[in-house]
SELOGU-582174 format. One record per residue: residue in one letter; y negated, x, z of N, C-alpha, C, O in turn. Coordinates in pm, whole numbers, padded with zeros to 5 digits, always signed. Layout:
// SELOGU-582174
aYXZYXZYXZYXZ/...
***
This chain:
// SELOGU-582174
m-02144+02960+01424-02099+03102+01422-02215+03163+01527-02334+03136+01512/g-02171+03239+01624-02254+03306+01702-02252+03461+01685-02214+03510+01579/q-02292+03535+01785-02247+03688+01796-02189+03717+01924-02203+03652+02028/n-02131+03809+01909-02049+03858+02062-02144+03950+02125-02258+03945+02079/n-02124+04027+02214-02181+04118+02302-02228+04236+02243-02330+04295+02278/q-02145+04272+02144-02203+04387+02055-02302+04365+01934-02336+04458+01862/g-02343+04242+01917-02414+04184+01815-02333+04149+01652-02382+04123+01542/q-02209+04160+01690-02137+04140+01562-02106+03994+01544-02084+03929+01646/p-02102+03930+01416-02079+03802+01402-01955+03743+01465-01855+03814+01465/q-01949+03627+01517-01809+03574+01550-01799+03463+01443-01891+03398+01394/y-01653+03454+01416-01615+03354+01333-01545+03266+01395-01482+03304+01494/q-01539+03131+01354-01436+03042+01394-01316+03051+01330-01328+03091+01214/t-01200+03025+01366-01085+03042+01310-01004+02892+01313-01022+02809+01402/m-00933+02877+01227-00875+02746+01215-00727+02756+01309-00655+02856+01320/p-00712+02654+01356-00593+02644+01453-00475+02669+01368-00469+02617+01257/t-00353+02767+01422-00248+02787+01361-00151+02688+01384-00164+02601+01471/g-00029+02700+01290+00060+02599+01294+00021+02451+01252-00091+02408+01227/g+00142+02385+01251+00103+02248+01193+00044+02235+01036+00048+02333+00962/t+00000+02133+00999-00036+02121+00878-00194+02076+00864-00249+02023+00960/f-00244+02092+00776-00398+02042+00757-00398+01901+00693-00313+01879+00608/p-00483+01806+00726-00463+01686+00654-00506+01687+00509-00612+01738+00475/g-00429+01634+00429-00440+01644+00295-00351+01772+00214-00351+01795+00093/a-00282+01839+00312-00227+01951+00266-00103+01931+00151-00082+02008+00058/a-00022+01800+00186+00059+01767+00069-00022+01721-00052+00059+01698-00142/s-00127+01701-00086-00176+01650-00200-00199+01770-00279-00260+01753-00385/g-00159+01901-00248-00186+02016-00348-00327+02039-00375-00350+02075-00490/g-00435+02027-00289-00549+02028-00298-00587+02176-00271-00526+02233-00181/m-00673+02237-00334-00710+02360-00322-00774+02412-00165-00764+02527-00123/f-00833+02313-00103-00915+02377+00005-00831+02281+00113-00788+02171+00080/p-00812+02337+00247-00772+02260+00347-00840+02143+00362-00962+02150+00353/g-00784+02022+00386-00846+01882+00427-00928+01850+00284-01013+01763+00299/a-00921+01893+00175-00997+01837+00061-00898+01741-00033-00938+01692-00139/g-00772+01721+00016-00700+01655-00074-00649+01544-00015-00693+01518+00097/a-00556+01463-00067-00540+01326-00038-00555+01279+00112-00474+01327+00192/g-00638+01201+00153-00638+01122+00288-00745+01217+00357-00828+01162+00430/a-00751+01360+00340-00865+01443+00396-00901+01394+00535-01019+01380+00568/g-00796+01368+00620-00803+01316+00736-00861+01197+00774-00896+01170+00889/m-00875+01105+00650-00913+00952+00673-00762+00872+00696-00771+00754+00728/g-00643+00921+00684-00541+00841+00677-00499+00772+00561-00499+00843+00461/t-00463+00658+00547-00406+00605+00395-00539+00578+00325-00647+00582+00384/p-00525+00552+00202-00628+00532+00106-00683+00414+00129-00798+00396+00087/s-00613+00307+00203-00689+00177+00248-00784+00216+00366-00884+00149+00391/a-00747+00325+00435-00861+00372+00555-00993+00419+00503-01096+00417+00571/a-00986+00468+00359-01123+00558+00313-01215+00465+00302-01179+00349+00279/p-01346+00497+00317-01474+00426+00310-01475+00382+00176-01413+00443+00089/s-01545+00271+00152-01551+00218+00014-01682+00242-00046-01761+00167+00012/i-01739+00307-00127-01853+00319-00184-01870+00250-00317-01836+00318-00414/p-01909+00144-00339-01909+00084-00473-01949+00176-00599-02044+00254-00608/g-01848+00142-00695-01883+00252-00821-01808+00353-00814-01763+00401-00918/m-01777+00413-00675-01728+00543-00678-01564+00566-00639-01517+00488-00556/l-01492+00654-00686-01358+00669-00655-01354+00707-00510-01451+00769-00468/p-01245+00675-00418-01216+00731-00323-01217+00887-00320-01191+00957-00418/l-01249+00932-00197-01235+01081-00205-01103+01142-00249-01102+01250-00308/e-00985+01070-00220-00852+01128-00240-00809+01099-00397-00699+01134-00440/q-00894+01042-00466-00860+00996-00593-00988+01052-00684-00981+01027-00804/s-01079+01110-00647-01183+01170-00717-01133+01308-00781-01178+01411-00730/y-01049+01319-00882-01014+01441-00951-01021+01381-01101-01002+01270-01151/i-01060+01519-01150-01077+01491-01306-00960+01451-01367-00976+01382-01467/e-00855+01474-01337-00731+01418-01413-00709+01265-01391-00666+01189-01478/n-00745+01230-01262-00732+01080-01246-00867+01003-01326-00856+00886-01363/i-00974+01071-01344-01081+01001-01407-01029+01009-01584-01051+00920-01666/l-00966+01125-01608-00912+01116-01753-00806+01021-01760-00792+00965-01868/r-00722+00989-01661-00615+00892-01681-00675+00748-01687-00622+00668-01764/l-00775+00712-01615-00847+00605-01613-00913+00564-01755-00938+00447-01782/n-00940+00675-01849-01002+00644-01963-00911+00682-02085-00962+00713-02193/r-00769+00679-02065-00684+00704-02171-00686+00606-02252-00695+00489-02217/g-00677+00657-02395-00713+00577-02509-00844+00580-02567-00873+00516-02668/k-00925+00654-02506-01067+00672-02545-01081+00808-02615-01013+00906-02585/l-01174+00806-02707-01199+00919-02745-01309+01020-02674-01416+00976-02631/a-01280+01127-02668-01322+01220-02602-01367+01350-02667-01305+01389-02767/t-01474+01424-02617-01515+01536-02663-01502+01645-02559-01593+01655-02477/v-01394+01732-02553-01347+01847-02461-01412+01974-02489-01399+02036-02594/y-01476+02007-02397-01556+02161-02428-01471+02260-02337-01468+02246-02215/a-01407+02354-02400-01322+02470-02325-01373+02601-02349-01444+02631-02446/t-01335+02683-02255-01382+02819-02258-01247+02921-02260-01159+02900-02177/f-01237+02996-02326-01116+03080-02324-01164+03223-02323-01185+03288-02425/e-01178+03268-02198-01223+03405-02167-01138+03545-02222-01017+03562-02207/n-01219+03625-02277-01112+03745-02313-01046+03725-02441-00962+03804-02481/n-01084+03616-02508-01027+03601-02646-01099+03633-02759-01210+03586-02779/t-01041+03715-02840-01134+03786-02937-01153+03714-03061-01244+03748-03137/e-01066+03606-03095-01092+03512-03202-01210+03413-03157-01316+03409-03220/w-01188+03343-03059-01273+03257-03023-01292+03235-02874-01188+03215-02813/n-01401+03234-02807-01415+03227-02671-01447+03098-02625-01420+03071-02508/a-01506+03002-02706-01513+02864-02662-01471+02782-02777-01489+02817-02893/k-01420+02680-02745-01383+02588-02864-01418+02411-02812-01423+02369-02696/i-01433+02353-02908-01430+02191-02889-01341+02120-02954-01326+02122-03077/f-01269+02045-02866-01153+01948-02923-01205+01814-02894-01260+01785-02788/k-01184+01722-03008-01229+01581-03008-01084+01505-03034-01006+01538-03124/g-01067+01421-02960-00933+01346-02970-00941+01232-02876-01036+01208-02801/i-00823+01157-02887-00803+01018-02797-00737+01093-02679-00663+01188-02702/i-00760+01054-02556-00690+01091-02420-00543+01029-02431-00530+00907-02438/e-00450+01099-02432-00325+01027-02462-00267+01061-02301-00193+00972-02261/a-00286+01168-02209-00239+01193-02082-00308+01291-02014-00355+01386-02077/a-00322+01281-01890-00342+01375-01812-00284+01408-01693-00270+01320-01608/g-00247+01525-01671-00187+01575-01554-00266+01664-01464-00378+01694-01504/r-00223+01715-01339-00281+01802-01242-00346+01925-01309-00447+01982-01270/d-00262+01960-01431-00289+02103-01483-00307+02087-01641-00308+02186-01714/h-00321+01973-01684-00327+01970-01817-00370+01849-01890-00359+01743-01829/l-00430+01845-02039-00471+01745-02082-00407+01719-02217-00390+01815-02292/i-00372+01601-02253-00322+01590-02393-00410+01483-02463-00437+01370-02421/l-00461+01555-02605-00536+01468-02684-00464+01480-02815-00410+01583-02855/s-00469+01350-02886-00443+01326-03006-00579+01319-03123-00686+01258-03111/d-00540+01390-03217-00658+01385-03327-00627+01259-03405-00519+01254-03465/p-00707+01160-03411-00681+01038-03476-00677+01052-03637-00619+00968-03706/q-00741+01162-03690-00717+01165-03821-00622+01250-03891-00589+01239-04009/t-00580+01335-03808-00447+01412-03837-00316+01379-03746-00212+01429-03788/g-00310+01317-03650-00209+01287-03568-00173+01397-03479-00091+01382-03388/q-00232+01509-03502-00190+01625-03420-00220+01625-03277-00332+01593-03237/r-00122+01661-03196-00134+01664-03046-00188+01795-03001-00154+01895-03064/i-00264+01804-02904-00343+01888-02832-00298+01900-02690-00318+01802-02620/l-00239+02006-02636-00192+02029-02501-00269+02126-02449-00234+02244-02460/l-00400+02084-02377-00463+02173-02328-00463+02223-02165-00492+02129-02090/p-00447+02305-02121-00462+02358-01957-00581+02315-01926-00684+02325-01992/m-00561+02260-01803-00706+02220-01722-00783+02353-01698-00906+02350-01697/i-00712+02474-01677-00776+02576-01643-00904+02629-01754-01003+02690-01714/y-00885+02599-01868-00983+02609-01976-01085+02508-01993-01173+02523-02078/l-01080+02398-01912-01164+02270-01939-01308+02305-01878-01316+02351-01764/d-01414+02283-01953-01544+02312-01890-01594+02183-01864-01621+02153-01748/y-01611+02096-01965-01643+01963-01946-01604+01836-02056-01565+01864-02169/v-01618+01705-02015-01578+01629-02146-01680+01517-02147-01725+01453-02053/t-01707+01508-02285-01814+01392-02296-01750+01260-02377-01667+01273-02467/f-01790+01160-02343-01765+01019-02414-01874+00953-02486-01983+00937-02431/d-01856+00923-02581-01952+00806-02671-01970+00683-02626-02059+00613-02676/e-01884+00634-02518-01893+00502-02459-01896+00506-02328-01899+00618-02278/e-01896+00398-02245-01887+00397-02102-01744+00435-02064-01642+00403-02125/i-01752+00507-01953-01600+00549-01906-01570+00469-01788-01668+00428-01727/e-01442+00435-01739-01375+00364-01636-01396+00498-01502-01376+00619-01513/y-01436+00432-01399-01454+00541-01293-01371+00478-01159-01310+00556-01087/e-01372+00354-01131-01320+00308-01017-01163+00287-01031-01108+00223-01120/y-01098+00358-00920-00952+00351-00933-00908+00227-00860-00948+00202-00746/p-00827+00153-00926-00783+00021-00885-00679+00037-00782-00567+00086-00800/f-00731-00013-00667-00651-00008-00523-00629-00173-00507-00688-00260-00571/g-00534-00188-00413-00517-00341-00359-00488-00447-00452-00540-00558-00443/g-00397-00409-00550-00368-00548-00627-00451-00603-00723-00479-00722-00710/g-00501-00533-00827-00570-00609-00941-00700-00592-00935-00769-00638-01026/q-00755-00529-00836-00901-00495-00834-00937-00429-00962-00878-00337-01017/g-01059-00500-01005-01088-00424-01134-01170-00304-01141-01219-00250-01042/l-01182-00264-01267-01224-00132-01295-01386-00153-01314-01441-00249-01368/s-01444-00045-01258-01589-00059-01286-01610+00050-01394-01528+00141-01412/q-01731+00036-01468-01772+00130-01576-01863+00206-01537-01933+00155-01449/y-01899+00336-01577-01988+00428-01546-02090+00437-01680-02036+00468-01786/s-02212+00415-01679-02281+00441-01773-02412+00470-01728-02479+00384-01671/p-02459+00600-01753-02592+00640-01718-02707+00568-01782-02726+00568-01904/r-02790+00501-01688-02893+00434-01765-03041+00433-01686-03139+00380-01738/
***
């Protein structure tokens, strides 16, 4: 970013027309979604123990850990009864905008919109590496 002759800042603009790389992924920012200008998932750089850029989303990490007991911390702004709540349950499913937990003691299912999710904790190692290329194993993440 430079300045024009009048000392005003000049901003770079994005080209108009066409689509941004990754726009079909539904990502929030241009180029931040699937592919992000890197072509197909097989063309993405591989970093051991890390999800490829186009797969490193919370819902994908939660899907990899389906069946595990998780503690989910959520905040509900402008709620007079409770502003924050903690849910503990087995991860049943995760989508782009929701998480489904089941309480192992009561069997109750909880559908939690992702917009309320603050963070998730696990009492065990979590799966993080997304399996690509026919049977590639999953790695486990455990801070040590």
